[in-house]
VMD Tcl script that draws the C-alpha trace (Angstrom):
set ca {
  {0.04 -0.12 -0.19}
  {1.44 3.40 -0.77}
  {2.24 5.89 1.70}
  {0.79 8.66 -0.71}
  {-1.99 10.67 1.68}
  {-2.40 13.50 -0.63}
  {-6.17 13.76 -1.98}
  {-6.60 13.86 -5.59}
  {-7.53 17.52 -7.07}
  {-10.78 17.66 -7.91}
  {-12.68 17.77 -11.58}
  {-14.37 21.22 -11.49}
  {-14.45 21.09 -15.60}
  {-17.95 19.96 -15.66}
  {-19.11 23.45 -13.23}
  {-19.52 26.69 -15.28}
  {-16.72 28.69 -14.42}
  {-18.56 31.34 -12.18}
  {-19.11 28.13 -9.74}
  {-15.53 26.98 -9.37}
  {-13.77 27.09 -6.21}
  {-12.05 30.89 -5.61}
  {-11.33 33.66 -3.44}
  {-14.36 35.83 -3.38}
  {-15.20 38.81 -1.36}
  {-17.89 37.96 1.79}
  {-21.37 39.56 0.96}
  {-21.73 40.55 4.59}
  {-18.61 41.91 5.25}
  {-16.55 42.14 2.24}
  {-13.36 39.95 3.71}
  {-11.86 37.65 0.43}
  {-11.76 34.03 1.59}
  {-12.16 30.61 -0.14}
  {-15.32 30.39 -1.46}
  {-16.02 26.52 -2.92}
  {-18.69 27.30 -5.45}
  {-21.42 30.33 -6.09}
  {-23.71 29.22 -3.51}
  {-21.17 30.05 -0.59}
  {-20.64 33.56 -0.53}
  {-20.78 34.61 2.95}
  {-17.07 34.35 5.01}
  {-17.06 31.28 7.61}
  {-17.53 34.18 10.30}
  {-20.20 35.91 8.94}
  {-21.14 32.22 8.51}
  {-21.27 30.77 12.14}
  {-22.68 34.21 13.64}
  {-25.55 34.22 10.98}
  {-26.11 30.52 12.06}
  {-25.69 31.24 15.90}
  {-28.53 34.26 15.36}
  {-30.90 31.91 14.01}
  {-30.38 28.97 16.67}
  {-31.34 31.78 19.27}
}
mol new
graphics top color blue
foreach p $ca { graphics top sphere $p radius 0.5 }
foreach p [lrange $ca 0 end-1] q [lrange $ca 1 end] { graphics top cylinder $p $q radius 0.2 }
display resetview
């Protein structure tokens, strides 16, 4: 068995160019963060604040 633990690169060639992972600005605070796709527009900090306020 190989000791190669590196994950293979994900194939995003089937997705539209704007729906691929990229550095984007958070829609709430404007901070740059690594987005997983077009549906991910809030940075982790704002996302955690948003989910915490919904739980209250």
